DSSP file (Angstrom, degrees, kcal/mol; ACC not computed):
  #  RESIDUE AA STRUCTURE BP1 BP2  ACC     N-H-->O    O-->H-N    N-H-->O    O-->H-N    TCO  KAPPA ALPHA  PHI   PSI    X-CA   Y-CA   Z-CA
    1    1 A M              0   0    0      0, 0.0   130,-0.0     0, 0.0     0, 0.0   0.000 360.0 360.0 360.0 121.9   13.8  -46.4   70.9
    2    2 A T     >  -     0   0    0    128,-0.2     4,-2.5     1,-0.1     5,-0.2  -0.603 360.0-108.0-100.3 163.4   15.0  -45.2   74.3
    3    3 A P  H  > S+     0   0    0      0, 0.0     4,-2.3     0, 0.0   104,-0.2   0.849 120.0  57.3 -57.0 -33.3   13.0  -45.4   77.6
    4    4 A A  H  > S+     0   0    0    126,-0.3     4,-2.1   102,-0.2   103,-0.2   0.933 109.2  43.3 -63.2 -46.0   12.6  -41.6   77.4
    5    5 A I  H  > S+     0   0    0    125,-0.5     4,-2.8     2,-0.2     5,-0.2   0.894 112.5  53.2 -68.6 -39.7   10.9  -41.8   74.0
    6    6 A K  H  X S+     0   0    0     -4,-2.5     4,-2.5     2,-0.2    -1,-0.2   0.913 108.7  50.4 -60.3 -42.4    8.8  -44.8   75.1
    7    7 A L  H  X S+     0   0    0     -4,-2.3     4,-1.9    -5,-0.2    -2,-0.2   0.925 112.0  46.9 -61.8 -45.1    7.6  -42.8   78.1
    8    8 A L  H  X>S+     0   0    0     -4,-2.1     4,-1.3     2,-0.2     5,-0.8   0.914 112.1  49.6 -64.8 -42.9    6.7  -39.8   76.0
    9    9 A E  H  <5S+     0   0    0     -4,-2.8     3,-0.4     1,-0.2    -1,-0.2   0.920 111.7  49.0 -61.3 -42.8    4.8  -42.0   73.4
   10   10 A K  H  <5S+     0   0    0     -4,-2.5    -1,-0.2     1,-0.2    -2,-0.2   0.850 108.4  54.7 -64.6 -34.5    2.9  -43.7   76.2
   11   11 A S  H  <5S-     0   0    0     -4,-1.9    -1,-0.2    -5,-0.2    -2,-0.2   0.760  98.3-137.8 -71.8 -24.4    2.0  -40.3   77.8
   12   12 A G  T  <5 +     0   0    0     -4,-1.3    -3,-0.1    -3,-0.4    -2,-0.1   0.549  54.1 142.7  76.9   6.3    0.5  -39.0   74.5
   13   13 A K      < -     0   0    0     -5,-0.8    -1,-0.3     1,-0.1     2,-0.2  -0.495  58.2-100.4 -79.3 149.2    2.1  -35.6   75.1
   14   14 A P        +     0   0    0      0, 0.0   126,-0.4     0, 0.0     2,-0.3  -0.477  55.4 147.9 -72.5 139.1    3.5  -33.7   72.1
   15   15 A F        -     0   0    0     -2,-0.2     2,-0.4   124,-0.1   124,-0.2  -0.972  34.4-137.9-160.3 162.5    7.3  -33.9   71.5
   16   16 A T  E     -A  138   0A   0    122,-2.1   122,-3.3    -2,-0.3     2,-0.4  -0.993  14.4-139.5-129.3 136.4    9.8  -33.9   68.6
   17   17 A V  E     -A  137   0A   0     -2,-0.4     2,-0.4   120,-0.2   120,-0.2  -0.812  16.5-168.8 -96.2 133.8   12.8  -36.1   68.3
   18   18 A H  E     -A  136   0A   0    118,-3.1   118,-3.2    -2,-0.4     2,-0.4  -0.989   3.9-171.4-122.9 125.5   16.0  -34.5   66.9
   19   19 A E  E     +A  135   0A   0     -2,-0.4     2,-0.3   116,-0.2   116,-0.2  -0.888   7.7 170.4-115.5 149.4   19.0  -36.6   65.9
   20   20 A Y        -     0   0    0    114,-2.2     2,-0.8    -2,-0.4    17,-0.1  -0.971  44.1 -92.0-148.5 161.8   22.5  -35.6   64.9
   21   21 A E        -     0   0    0     -2,-0.3     2,-0.3    15,-0.1   113,-0.1  -0.678  44.8-140.8 -79.2 109.1   25.8  -37.2   64.3
   22   22 A H        -     0   0    0     -2,-0.8   111,-0.0   111,-0.2     7,-0.0  -0.532   4.4-145.0 -74.5 133.4   27.6  -37.2   67.6
   23   23 A D    >   -     0   0    0     -2,-0.3     3,-2.5     1,-0.1   111,-0.1  -0.891   2.4-151.9 -97.7 112.7   31.4  -36.5   67.5
   24   24 A P  T 3  S+     0   0    0      0, 0.0    -1,-0.1     0, 0.0     5,-0.0   0.721  96.3  57.9 -57.7 -20.2   33.2  -38.6   70.1
   25   25 A A  T 3  S+     0   0    0     -3,-0.0    -3,-0.0     3,-0.0    -2,-0.0   0.481  75.6 124.0 -88.0  -2.5   35.9  -35.9   70.3
   26   26 A A    <   -     0   0    0     -3,-2.5     3,-0.2     1,-0.1     6,-0.0  -0.380  56.2-147.6 -61.5 130.2   33.3  -33.1   71.2
   27   27 A P  S    S+     0   0    0      0, 0.0     2,-0.4     0, 0.0    -1,-0.1   0.764  84.6  29.8 -73.4 -24.3   34.5  -31.4   74.4
   28   28 A A     >  -     0   0    0      1,-0.1     4,-2.2     2,-0.0     5,-0.2  -0.938  65.2-158.0-140.9 113.9   30.9  -30.7   75.6
   29   29 A Y  H  > S+     0   0    0     -2,-0.4     4,-2.2     1,-0.2    -1,-0.1   0.904  93.2  47.9 -58.0 -46.2   27.9  -32.9   74.7
   30   30 A G  H  > S+     0   0    0      1,-0.2     4,-2.3     2,-0.2    -1,-0.2   0.906 112.2  47.1 -65.6 -43.5   25.3  -30.2   75.3
   31   31 A L  H  > S+     0   0    0     35,-0.2     4,-2.3     1,-0.2    -1,-0.2   0.863 110.4  54.6 -66.9 -34.1   27.0  -27.5   73.4
   32   32 A E  H  X S+     0   0    0     -4,-2.2     4,-2.9     2,-0.2     5,-0.3   0.928 108.1  49.5 -61.9 -44.5   27.6  -29.9   70.5
   33   33 A A  H  X S+     0   0    0     -4,-2.2     4,-2.3     1,-0.2     6,-0.2   0.930 111.0  49.0 -60.7 -46.7   23.8  -30.7   70.4
   34   34 A A  H  X>S+     0   0    0     -4,-2.3     5,-1.9     1,-0.2     4,-1.1   0.929 115.3  44.4 -59.3 -46.2   22.9  -27.0   70.3
   35   35 A E  H  <5S+     0   0    0     -4,-2.3     3,-0.4     1,-0.2    -2,-0.2   0.945 116.4  43.9 -65.1 -49.6   25.4  -26.3   67.5
   36   36 A K  H  <5S+     0   0    0     -4,-2.9    -1,-0.2     1,-0.2    -2,-0.2   0.811 118.3  44.0 -70.2 -28.8   24.5  -29.3   65.4
   37   37 A L  H  <5S-     0   0    0     -4,-2.3    -1,-0.2    -5,-0.3    -2,-0.2   0.582 108.6-123.0 -91.6 -10.2   20.8  -28.9   65.8
   38   38 A G  T  <5 +     0   0    0     -4,-1.1    -3,-0.2    -3,-0.4    -4,-0.1   0.817  64.0 134.4  75.6  31.6   20.9  -25.1   65.3
   39   39 A Y      < -     0   0    0     -5,-1.9    -1,-0.3    -6,-0.2    -2,-0.1  -0.845  63.0-102.3-110.4 149.7   19.2  -24.1   68.6
   40   40 A P    >>  -     0   0    0      0, 0.0     3,-2.4     0, 0.0     4,-0.6  -0.449  32.8-119.4 -66.9 143.4   20.4  -21.4   70.9
   41   41 A P  G >4 S+     0   0    0      0, 0.0    25,-0.9     0, 0.0     3,-0.8   0.792 111.3  64.1 -56.0 -29.4   22.3  -22.8   73.9
   42   42 A E  G 34 S+     0   0    0      1,-0.2     3,-0.0    23,-0.2    26,-0.0   0.591 103.3  49.0 -73.4  -6.3   19.7  -21.3   76.3
   43   43 A Q  G <4 S+     0   0    0     -3,-2.4    84,-2.4    83,-0.1     2,-0.5   0.529  98.9  75.1-103.9 -11.2   17.1  -23.6   74.8
   44   44 A V  B << S-b  127   0A   0     -3,-0.8    22,-2.7    -4,-0.6     2,-0.3  -0.906  70.3-160.9-106.4 126.5   19.1  -26.8   75.0
   45   45 A F  E     -D   65   0B   0     82,-3.3    84,-0.3    -2,-0.5     2,-0.3  -0.820   8.3-144.9-114.6 146.1   19.4  -28.2   78.5
   46   46 A K  E     -D   64   0B   0     18,-3.4    18,-1.7    -2,-0.3     2,-0.6  -0.816  15.0-131.9-107.3 150.2   21.7  -30.7   80.1
   47   47 A T  E     -D   63   0B   0     56,-0.3     2,-0.4    -2,-0.3    54,-0.2  -0.891  28.3-178.9-103.6 118.2   20.8  -33.3   82.7
   48   48 A L  E     -D   62   0B   0     14,-3.0    14,-3.2    -2,-0.6     2,-0.4  -0.929  14.7-146.5-120.6 142.0   23.2  -33.4   85.7
   49   49 A L  E     -D   61   0B   0     -2,-0.4    38,-2.7    12,-0.2     2,-0.3  -0.877  13.1-169.5-110.0 141.6   23.1  -35.7   88.7
   50   50 A V  E     -DE  60  86B   0     10,-2.5    10,-2.0    -2,-0.4     2,-0.4  -0.922  20.6-128.2-123.9 150.5   24.1  -34.7   92.2
   51   51 A S  E     -DE  59  85B   0     34,-3.1    34,-1.8    -2,-0.3     2,-0.5  -0.806  29.3-129.9 -94.1 142.9   24.7  -36.8   95.3
   52   52 A V  E >  S-DE  55  84B   0      6,-3.0     3,-2.1     3,-0.7    32,-0.2  -0.814  74.7 -16.3-101.9 128.3   22.8  -35.5   98.3
   53   53 A D  T 3  S-     0   0    0     30,-3.1    -1,-0.2    -2,-0.5    31,-0.1   0.818 123.5 -58.5  50.0  38.9   24.6  -34.9  101.7
   54   54 A G  T 3  S+     0   0    0     -3,-0.3    -1,-0.3    29,-0.2    30,-0.1   0.531 103.4 129.6  76.3   6.8   27.6  -37.1  100.7
   55   55 A D  E X   -D   52   0B   0     -3,-2.1     3,-1.5     3,-0.2    -3,-0.7  -0.845  44.6-161.5 -98.7 109.6   25.5  -40.2  100.0
   56   56 A P  E 3  S+     0   0B   0      0, 0.0    -1,-0.1     0, 0.0    32,-0.1   0.646  92.4  54.0 -66.2 -12.2   26.3  -41.7   96.6
   57   57 A K  E 3  S+     0   0B   0      1,-0.1     2,-0.8    -5,-0.1    -2,-0.0   0.581  94.6  73.9 -94.4 -11.7   23.0  -43.6   96.7
   58   58 A K  E <  S+     0   0B   0     -3,-1.5    -6,-3.0    -6,-0.2     2,-0.3  -0.859  71.3 168.2-104.8 100.3   20.9  -40.6   97.3
   59   59 A L  E     -D   51   0B   0     -2,-0.8     2,-0.3    -8,-0.2    -8,-0.2  -0.752  20.0-171.0-116.8 157.8   20.8  -38.7   94.0
   60   60 A A  E     -D   50   0B   0    -10,-2.0   -10,-2.5    -2,-0.3     2,-0.4  -0.950  21.8-121.8-141.3 161.2   18.9  -35.9   92.5
   61   61 A V  E     -Df  49 114B   0     52,-3.3    54,-2.5    -2,-0.3     2,-0.4  -0.899  18.7-171.1-111.3 131.1   18.6  -34.4   89.0
   62   62 A G  E     -Df  48 115B   0    -14,-3.2   -14,-3.0    -2,-0.4     2,-0.5  -0.987   6.1-162.8-118.6 130.5   19.4  -30.8   88.0
   63   63 A I  E     +Df  47 116B   0     52,-2.3    54,-2.9    -2,-0.4   -16,-0.2  -0.953  21.1 158.9-119.1 116.5   18.5  -29.6   84.5
   64   64 A V  E     -D   46   0B   0    -18,-1.7   -18,-3.4    -2,-0.5     6,-0.1  -0.894  47.5 -80.1-133.3 159.7   20.2  -26.4   83.3
   65   65 A P  E >   -D   45   0B   0      0, 0.0     3,-1.5     0, 0.0   -20,-0.3  -0.259  43.5-118.3 -57.6 149.5   21.0  -24.8   79.9
   66   66 A V  T 3  S+     0   0    0    -22,-2.7   -35,-0.2   -25,-0.9   -24,-0.1   0.671 109.1  59.6 -67.5 -17.0   24.1  -26.2   78.2
   67   67 A D  T 3  S+     0   0    0    -26,-0.4     2,-0.3   -23,-0.3    -1,-0.3   0.303 102.6  57.5 -97.3  11.1   26.0  -22.9   78.3
   68   68 A V  S <  S-     0   0    0     -3,-1.5     2,-0.3   -27,-0.1    90,-0.2  -0.824  78.3-115.7-130.5 171.0   25.9  -22.5   82.1
   69   69 A N  E     -H  157   0C   0     88,-1.8    88,-3.1    -2,-0.3     2,-0.5  -0.721  32.9-103.9-103.3 158.5   27.0  -24.5   85.2
   70   70 A L  E     -H  156   0C   0     -2,-0.3     2,-0.9    86,-0.2    86,-0.2  -0.716  29.1-134.6 -80.5 126.9   24.9  -26.0   87.9
   71   71 A D     >  -     0   0    0     84,-3.5     4,-2.4    -2,-0.5     5,-0.2  -0.751  16.1-163.1 -83.2 105.8   25.0  -23.9   91.1
   72   72 A L  H  > S+     0   0    0     -2,-0.9     4,-2.5     1,-0.2     5,-0.2   0.847  87.1  51.9 -63.9 -35.7   25.5  -26.5   93.7
   73   73 A K  H  > S+     0   0    0      2,-0.2     4,-2.4     1,-0.2    -1,-0.2   0.912 111.2  47.6 -66.4 -41.2   24.4  -24.2   96.6
   74   74 A A  H  > S+     0   0    0      2,-0.2     4,-2.5     1,-0.2    -2,-0.2   0.888 111.5  51.4 -65.8 -38.3   21.3  -23.3   94.8
   75   75 A M  H  X S+     0   0    0     -4,-2.4     4,-2.0     2,-0.2    -2,-0.2   0.932 111.0  47.2 -63.7 -46.5   20.5  -26.9   94.1
   76   76 A A  H  X>S+     0   0    0     -4,-2.5     5,-2.4     1,-0.2     4,-0.8   0.918 112.7  49.9 -61.2 -43.4   21.0  -27.9   97.7
   77   77 A S  H ><5S+     0   0    0     -4,-2.4     3,-0.7     1,-0.2    -2,-0.2   0.919 110.3  49.2 -61.6 -44.4   18.8  -25.0   98.8
   78   78 A A  H 3<5S+     0   0    0     -4,-2.5    -1,-0.2     1,-0.2    -2,-0.2   0.828 114.0  46.3 -65.8 -31.7   16.0  -26.0   96.3
   79   79 A L  H 3<5S-     0   0    0     -4,-2.0    -1,-0.2    -5,-0.2    -2,-0.2   0.575 110.2-126.5 -83.7  -9.8   16.2  -29.6   97.6
   80   80 A K  T <<5 +     0   0    0     -4,-0.8     2,-0.3    -3,-0.7    -3,-0.2   0.922  67.1 125.1  61.0  47.2   16.2  -28.3  101.2
   81   81 A V  S   <S-     0   0    0     -5,-2.4    -1,-0.2    -6,-0.1     3,-0.1  -0.828  71.6-111.7-127.2 168.0   19.3  -30.3  102.1
   82   82 A K  S    S-     0   0    0     -2,-0.3     2,-0.3     1,-0.2    -1,-0.1   0.951  86.8 -18.4 -67.4 -50.7   22.7  -29.3  103.5
   83   83 A K        -     0   0    0     -7,-0.1   -30,-3.1    -8,-0.1     2,-0.3  -0.997  50.6-157.8-156.9 157.9   24.8  -29.9  100.5
   84   84 A V  E     -E   52   0B   0     -2,-0.3     2,-0.3   -32,-0.2   -32,-0.2  -0.940   7.8-167.6-132.3 157.8   25.1  -31.6   97.1
   85   85 A A  E     -E   51   0B   0    -34,-1.8   -34,-3.1    -2,-0.3     2,-0.1  -0.961  41.4 -82.9-138.8 155.7   28.1  -32.6   95.0
   86   86 A M  E     -E   50   0B   0     -2,-0.3   -36,-0.3   -36,-0.2     2,-0.1  -0.385  53.0-117.4 -59.4 133.6   28.3  -33.7   91.4
   87   87 A A        -     0   0    0    -38,-2.7   -38,-0.2   -27,-0.2    -1,-0.1  -0.380  29.5-101.7 -70.7 150.7   27.6  -37.5   91.3
   88   88 A K     >  -     0   0    0      1,-0.1     4,-2.4    -2,-0.1     3,-0.4  -0.500  32.2-117.8 -68.8 142.8   30.3  -39.8   90.1
   89   89 A P  H  > S+     0   0    0      0, 0.0     4,-2.6     0, 0.0     5,-0.2   0.871 114.1  52.2 -51.5 -42.4   29.6  -40.9   86.5
   90   90 A D  H  > S+     0   0    0      1,-0.2     4,-2.3     2,-0.2     5,-0.2   0.893 110.2  48.3 -63.3 -39.0   29.3  -44.6   87.5
   91   91 A D  H  > S+     0   0    0     -3,-0.4     4,-2.2     2,-0.2    -1,-0.2   0.907 112.4  49.1 -66.3 -41.4   26.7  -43.7   90.1
   92   92 A A  H  X S+     0   0    0     -4,-2.4     4,-2.0     2,-0.2     6,-0.4   0.915 113.3  46.4 -63.7 -43.8   24.7  -41.5   87.6
   93   93 A Q  H  X S+     0   0    0     -4,-2.6     4,-2.5    -5,-0.2     5,-0.2   0.902 112.7  49.7 -66.3 -41.4   24.8  -44.3   85.0
   94   94 A R  H  < S+     0   0    0     -4,-2.3    -2,-0.2    -5,-0.2    -1,-0.2   0.902 114.3  44.8 -64.8 -41.7   23.7  -47.0   87.4
   95   95 A A  H  < S+     0   0    0     -4,-2.2    15,-0.9    -5,-0.2    -1,-0.2   0.838 124.1  31.9 -73.1 -33.5   20.8  -44.9   88.8
   96   96 A T  H  < S-     0   0    0     -4,-2.0    13,-1.3     2,-0.2    -2,-0.2   0.768  92.7-130.4 -98.0 -27.9   19.5  -43.7   85.5
   97   97 A G  S  < S+     0   0    0     -4,-2.5     2,-0.3     1,-0.4    -3,-0.1   0.507  75.2 105.0  85.0   4.8   20.2  -46.6   83.1
   98   98 A Y  S    S-     0   0    0     -6,-0.4    -1,-0.4    -5,-0.2     2,-0.3  -0.785  72.1-113.9-114.7 159.4   21.8  -44.1   80.6
   99   99 A I    >   -     0   0    0     32,-0.3     3,-2.3    -2,-0.3     4,-0.1  -0.656  44.1 -88.7 -91.1 151.6   25.4  -43.3   79.8
  100  100 A V  T 3  S+     0   0    0      1,-0.3    33,-0.1    -2,-0.3    -1,-0.1  -0.304 118.9  32.0 -56.4 136.2   27.0  -40.0   80.6
  101  101 A G  T 3  S+     0   0    0    -54,-0.2    -1,-0.3     2,-0.1    33,-0.3   0.286 122.1  54.0  93.1  -8.9   26.4  -37.6   77.7
  102  102 A G    <   +     0   0    0     -3,-2.3     2,-0.6    29,-0.1    -2,-0.2   0.113  69.5 137.1-139.9  19.9   23.1  -39.2   77.0
  103  103 A I        -     0   0    0    -56,-0.2    26,-0.4    -5,-0.2   -56,-0.3  -0.607  36.6-160.6 -76.4 118.9   21.4  -39.1   80.4
  104  104 A S        -     0   0    0     -2,-0.6    26,-0.1     2,-0.2    -6,-0.1  -0.734  22.7-138.4 -95.1 146.9   17.8  -38.1   79.8
  105  105 A P  S    S+     0   0    0      0, 0.0     3,-0.3     0, 0.0     2,-0.3   0.628  88.7  73.7 -74.3 -10.9   15.6  -36.7   82.7
  106  106 A L  S    S+     0   0    0     23,-0.4  -102,-0.2     1,-0.2    -2,-0.2  -0.789  97.5  13.0-105.0 144.3   12.8  -38.9   81.3
  107  107 A G  S    S+     0   0    0     -2,-0.3    -1,-0.2    40,-0.2  -103,-0.1   0.763  77.9 166.9  70.6  26.4   12.5  -42.7   81.6
  108  108 A Q        -     0   0    0     -3,-0.3    -1,-0.2     1,-0.1   -11,-0.2  -0.371  48.1-115.0 -71.8 155.7   15.2  -43.2   84.2
  109  109 A K  S    S+     0   0    0    -13,-1.3     2,-0.4     1,-0.2   -13,-0.2   0.871 104.5  25.7 -56.9 -38.7   15.4  -46.6   86.0
  110  110 A K  S    S-     0   0    0    -15,-0.9     2,-0.4     0, 0.0    -1,-0.2  -0.992  89.8-117.1-130.0 132.5   14.5  -44.9   89.3
  111  111 A R        -     0   0    0     -2,-0.4    -5,-0.0    -3,-0.1    37,-0.0  -0.572  39.0-171.0 -72.5 123.4   12.5  -41.7   89.6
  112  112 A L        -     0   0    0     -2,-0.4   -52,-0.2     1,-0.1    -4,-0.1  -0.797  36.6 -84.6-112.5 153.6   14.8  -39.2   91.3
  113  113 A P        -     0   0    0      0, 0.0   -52,-3.3     0, 0.0     2,-0.4  -0.391  55.4-159.0 -54.9 131.9   14.0  -35.7   92.7
  114  114 A T  E     -f   61   0B   0     35,-0.3    37,-1.8    34,-0.2     2,-0.4  -0.966  17.1-174.2-128.3 131.7   14.2  -33.4   89.7
  115  115 A L  E     -fg  62 151B   0    -54,-2.5   -52,-2.3    -2,-0.4     2,-0.4  -0.982   8.4-158.1-125.3 136.6   14.7  -29.7   89.4
  116  116 A L  E     -fg  63 152B   0     35,-2.7    37,-2.1    -2,-0.4   -52,-0.2  -0.945  31.7-106.2-113.8 130.3   14.6  -27.6   86.2
  117  117 A D  E >   - g   0 153B   0    -54,-2.9     3,-2.1    -2,-0.4     4,-0.3  -0.261  27.5-124.7 -55.1 137.9   16.3  -24.2   86.0
  118  118 A D  G >  S+     0   0    0     35,-1.6     3,-1.1     1,-0.3     4,-0.3   0.620 102.8  78.6 -65.5 -11.8   13.7  -21.5   86.1
  119  119 A S  G >  S+     0   0    0      1,-0.2     3,-1.1    34,-0.2    -1,-0.3   0.744  81.3  69.6 -66.5 -20.2   15.0  -20.0   82.8
  120  120 A A  G X  S+     0   0    0     -3,-2.1     3,-2.0     1,-0.2    -1,-0.2   0.787  82.4  72.9 -66.3 -26.4   13.1  -22.8   81.1
  121  121 A G  G <  S+     0   0    0     -3,-1.1    -1,-0.2     1,-0.3    -2,-0.2   0.748  91.3  56.4 -61.6 -24.0    9.8  -21.1   82.0
  122  122 A G  G <  S+     0   0    0     -3,-1.1     2,-0.4    -4,-0.3    -1,-0.3   0.408  94.6  86.0 -87.1   2.3   10.4  -18.4   79.4
  123  123 A Q    <   -     0   0    0     -3,-2.0     3,-0.1     1,-0.1   -80,-0.0  -0.833  66.4-149.5-107.3 140.1   10.7  -20.9   76.6
  124  124 A A  S    S+     0   0    0     -2,-0.4     2,-0.3     1,-0.3    -1,-0.1   0.867  90.2   2.4 -69.5 -36.6    7.9  -22.4   74.5
  125  125 A S        -     0   0    0     15,-0.2     2,-0.3    16,-0.1    -1,-0.3  -0.987  66.5-162.9-147.2 155.0    9.9  -25.6   74.2
  126  126 A I  E     - C   0 139A   0     13,-2.9    13,-2.4    -2,-0.3     2,-0.4  -0.900  18.1-126.5-131.4 162.8   13.3  -26.9   75.4
  127  127 A L  E     +bC  44 138A   0    -84,-2.4   -82,-3.3    -2,-0.3     2,-0.3  -0.937  28.4 172.1-112.5 135.8   15.5  -29.7   74.3
  128  128 A V  E     - C   0 137A   0      9,-2.3     9,-3.2    -2,-0.4   -82,-0.1  -0.892  45.5 -74.0-131.7 164.5   16.8  -32.4   76.6
  129  129 A S  E     - C   0 136A   0    -26,-0.4   -23,-0.4   -84,-0.3     7,-0.3  -0.296  31.6-148.4 -60.2 141.2   18.7  -35.6   76.0
  130  130 A G  E     -     0   0A   0      5,-3.3  -125,-0.5     2,-0.5  -126,-0.3   0.384  60.9 -79.5 -91.9   2.6   16.6  -38.4   74.5
  131  131 A G  E    S+     0   0A   0      4,-0.4   -32,-0.3     1,-0.2     2,-0.3   0.471 107.3  50.6 113.9   3.6   18.6  -41.1   76.2
  132  132 A R  E >  S- C   0 135A   0      3,-0.5     3,-1.5   -31,-0.1    -2,-0.5  -0.970  93.3 -83.0-159.7 159.4   21.7  -41.4   74.1
  133  133 A R  T 3  S+     0   0    0     -2,-0.3  -111,-0.2     1,-0.3   -31,-0.1  -0.429 116.2  27.2 -63.8 134.3   24.4  -39.2   72.6
  134  134 A G  T 3  S+     0   0    0    -33,-0.3  -114,-2.2     1,-0.1     2,-0.4   0.558 103.0  96.8  90.3   9.3   23.2  -37.7   69.4
  135  135 A L  E <   +AC  19 132A   0     -3,-1.5    -5,-3.3  -116,-0.2    -3,-0.5  -0.968  45.3 173.2-136.8 118.0   19.5  -37.8   70.3
  136  136 A D  E     -AC  18 129A   0   -118,-3.2  -118,-3.1    -2,-0.4     2,-0.4  -0.892  19.6-144.5-122.3 155.3   17.5  -34.9   71.8
  137  137 A I  E     -AC  17 128A   0     -9,-3.2    -9,-2.3    -2,-0.3     2,-0.5  -0.972   8.4-151.9-119.0 131.2   13.9  -34.5   72.6
  138  138 A E  E     +AC  16 127A   0   -122,-3.3  -122,-2.1    -2,-0.4     2,-0.3  -0.898  34.0 140.6-102.6 129.3   12.0  -31.1   72.2
  139  139 A L  E     - C   0 126A   0    -13,-2.4   -13,-2.9    -2,-0.5  -124,-0.1  -0.972  55.0 -80.4-157.5 166.8    9.1  -30.6   74.5
  140  140 A A    >>  -     0   0    0   -126,-0.4     4,-1.8    -2,-0.3     3,-0.7  -0.502  38.4-125.5 -71.7 141.0    7.3  -27.9   76.5
  141  141 A P  H 3> S+     0   0    0      0, 0.0     4,-2.6     0, 0.0     5,-0.2   0.870 110.6  58.6 -55.3 -36.8    8.9  -27.4   80.0
  142  142 A A  H 3> S+     0   0    0      1,-0.2     4,-2.2     2,-0.2     5,-0.1   0.865 104.5  50.3 -62.3 -35.6    5.5  -28.0   81.6
  143  143 A I  H <> S+     0   0    0     -3,-0.7     4,-2.7     2,-0.2    -1,-0.2   0.917 109.5  50.6 -68.1 -42.8    5.4  -31.5   80.1
  144  144 A L  H  X S+     0   0    0     -4,-1.8     4,-1.6     1,-0.2     6,-0.3   0.933 112.3  47.3 -59.0 -46.0    8.9  -32.3   81.3
  145  145 A L  H  X>S+     0   0    0     -4,-2.6     5,-1.8     1,-0.2     4,-0.9   0.900 112.5  49.7 -63.4 -40.8    8.0  -31.2   84.8
  146  146 A E  H ><5S+     0   0    0     -4,-2.2     3,-0.5     1,-0.2    -2,-0.2   0.937 112.9  45.1 -63.3 -47.0    4.8  -33.2   84.7
  147  147 A L  H 3<5S+     0   0    0     -4,-2.7    -1,-0.2     1,-0.2    -2,-0.2   0.716 122.0  37.2 -74.3 -20.5    6.4  -36.4   83.6
  148  148 A T  H 3<5S-     0   0    0     -4,-1.6    -1,-0.2    -5,-0.2   -34,-0.2   0.440 102.5-127.3-103.0  -2.3    9.3  -36.1   86.0
  149  149 A T  T <<5 +     0   0    0     -4,-0.9   -35,-0.3    -3,-0.5    -3,-0.2   0.876  60.5 157.3  49.2  41.0    7.2  -34.7   88.9
  150  150 A G      < -     0   0    0     -5,-1.8     2,-0.3    -6,-0.3   -35,-0.2  -0.263  36.2-140.5 -89.3 175.3    9.8  -32.0   88.9
  151  151 A K  E     -g  115   0B   0    -37,-1.8   -35,-2.7    -3,-0.1     2,-0.3  -0.932  17.1-116.5-132.7 156.4    9.9  -28.4   90.1
  152  152 A Q  E     +g  116   0B   0     -2,-0.3   -35,-0.2   -37,-0.2   -34,-0.0  -0.729  40.9 155.0 -93.0 146.1   11.4  -25.2   88.8
  153  153 A A  E     -g  117   0B   0    -37,-2.1   -35,-1.6    -2,-0.3     2,-0.8  -0.972  53.0 -91.2-160.4 155.2   14.1  -23.4   90.7
  154  154 A P        +     0   0    0      0, 0.0   -76,-0.1     0, 0.0   -37,-0.1  -0.658  60.0 147.7 -74.1 112.4   17.0  -21.0   90.0
  155  155 A L        +     0   0    0     -2,-0.8   -84,-3.5   -92,-0.1     2,-0.2   0.536  28.3 106.4-122.3 -14.0   19.9  -23.4   89.4
  156  156 A A  E     -H   70   0C   0    -86,-0.2     2,-0.6   -93,-0.1   -86,-0.2  -0.506  49.0-157.7 -83.2 138.3   22.2  -21.8   86.9
  157  157 A K  E      H   69   0C   0    -88,-3.1   -88,-1.8    -2,-0.2    -1,-0.0  -0.951 360.0 360.0-107.7 109.1   25.5  -20.3   87.7
  158  158 A R              0   0    0     -2,-0.6    -1,-0.1   -90,-0.2   -88,-0.0   0.436 360.0 360.0 -96.3 360.0   26.2  -17.9   84.9
C-alpha cells in the first residue's frame, strides 16, 4: 500500500490499480508501463519534477504522456515563473518520498504545484504512477486535478 493508494482510498474517489512485472533493464519506465499494461502511450502519464528559477528546494510537478517530453518553457509559462529545469533525482525523491520511476503525483510528502498536460482532458481515464515501479493507478483526470489541486496546461513537447 503506497501513500498514493491510501490517499485515493481515503478520498472515496473511483480508481483502479494496475500492477505489472517491472524490468529493471527497461530504458523508459512510462513506456514500459504502457506496453505491459496494454494501454496507448497517450493515456499513460509520467510524473516529472522541475526546479523553479534555479532553486533546488522550490519544485513543481509536470504530468505528461509517456511518449512525449515536458516542454520546460511551457511549464515555466504555466507556473508564471522565469524558468524551470528538470529537478535532480535526489531532490525529487526527497521532496516526494518516492523513488524515480515510481514517483506518483498523489500522496507526496509535500504538496507541490502540479500541472497536468491538457491532452488528459480528452481522456475518460488516465494512468499515473501508483508510487512504485510496476504499479499504476487509473483514474479520471478531474479526480487527479482535484486531489493534487492541480491545473491543466499545454506542457507536452511532441
